[in-house]
C-alpha positions as CSV (number, residue, x, y, z in Angstrom):
1,X,0.0,0.0,0.0
2,X,1.4,3.4,-1.0
3,X,1.6,6.5,1.1
4,X,-1.3,8.0,-0.8
5,X,-3.6,5.0,-0.2
6,X,-3.9,5.6,3.6
7,X,-6.3,7.9,5.2
8,X,-4.6,11.0,6.6
9,X,-7.0,11.2,9.6
10,X,-10.0,9.5,11.1
11,X,-12.2,12.5,10.1
12,X,-11.6,12.0,6.4
13,X,-14.9,11.2,4.6
14,X,-15.6,7.9,2.9
15,X,-15.8,7.6,-0.9
16,X,-19.1,8.8,-2.5
17,X,-21.8,6.1,-2.8
18,X,-21.4,6.0,-6.6
19,X,-17.7,5.0,-6.2
20,X,-18.2,2.3,-3.6
21,X,-18.1,-1.3,-4.5
22,X,-21.4,-2.7,-3.3
23,X,-22.0,-6.3,-2.3
24,X,-23.8,-8.5,-4.8
25,X,-27.4,-9.1,-4.2
26,X,-28.6,-12.5,-3.2
27,X,-30.6,-14.6,-5.7
28,X,-32.4,-16.3,-2.8
29,X,-35.9,-15.2,-4.0
30,X,-35.2,-16.3,-7.5
31,X,-33.9,-19.7,-6.4
32,X,-37.2,-20.2,-4.4
33,X,-39.3,-19.5,-7.5
34,X,-37.2,-21.9,-9.6
35,X,-37.7,-24.8,-7.2
36,X,-41.4,-24.1,-6.7
37,X,-43.1,-24.0,-10.2
38,X,-46.6,-23.7,-8.7
39,X,-45.6,-20.6,-6.6
40,X,-44.0,-19.1,-9.7
41,X,-47.1,-19.7,-11.7
42,X,-49.3,-18.1,-9.0
43,X,-47.0,-15.1,-8.8
44,X,-47.1,-14.7,-12.6
45,X,-50.9,-15.0,-12.7
46,X,-51.2,-12.4,-9.9
47,X,-49.0,-10.0,-11.9
48,X,-51.0,-10.7,-15.1
49,X,-54.3,-10.1,-13.2
50,X,-53.0,-6.8,-11.9
51,X,-52.0,-5.7,-15.3
52,X,-55.3,-6.6,-16.9
53,X,-57.2,-4.7,-14.2
54,X,-55.0,-1.6,-14.6
55,X,-55.7,-1.8,-18.4
56,X,-59.4,-2.0,-17.8
57,X,-59.4,0.9,-15.5
58,X,-57.5,3.0,-18.0
59,X,-59.9,2.1,-20.8
60,X,-63.0,3.2,-18.8
61,X,-63.6,6.7,-17.5
62,X,-62.2,7.9,-14.2
63,X,-65.7,7.8,-12.6
64,X,-66.2,4.1,-13.4
65,X,-62.8,2.8,-12.1
66,X,-64.3,1.7,-8.8
67,X,-66.9,-0.5,-10.4
68,X,-66.2,-4.1,-11.3
69,X,-66.9,-5.5,-14.8
70,X,-70.2,-7.2,-14.0
71,X,-71.7,-4.0,-12.6
72,X,-70.5,-2.0,-15.6
73,X,-72.2,-4.5,-18.0
74,X,-75.5,-4.5,-16.1
75,X,-75.5,-0.7,-15.9
76,X,-74.8,-0.4,-19.6
77,X,-77.6,-2.9,-20.4
78,X,-80.1,-1.1,-18.3
79,X,-79.3,2.2,-20.0
80,X,-79.8,0.7,-23.4
81,X,-83.1,-0.8,-22.3
82,X,-84.3,2.5,-21.0
83,X,-83.2,4.2,-24.2
84,X,-85.1,1.6,-26.4
85,X,-88.3,2.0,-24.3
86,X,-88.1,5.8,-24.6
87,X,-87.7,5.5,-28.4
88,X,-91.0,3.4,-28.8
């Protein structure tokens, strides 16, 4: 170790976070999923379900996001029936 590699005093600051060598992250969670295919499938389906729901909520208006799909269909059908009755 050279004379410039040593800290001059105890009060000298550490290197910035961007220059530090960080420890590698563990792949423990990934290993669990690889050994348990049912758990991996459940996790994937959960993510897919979440993505589908977020897509549906974006497709509908902001006022209708709290309604589920069945309620939305029933409401739309009732509106169409009322409109048809008023046209007769």
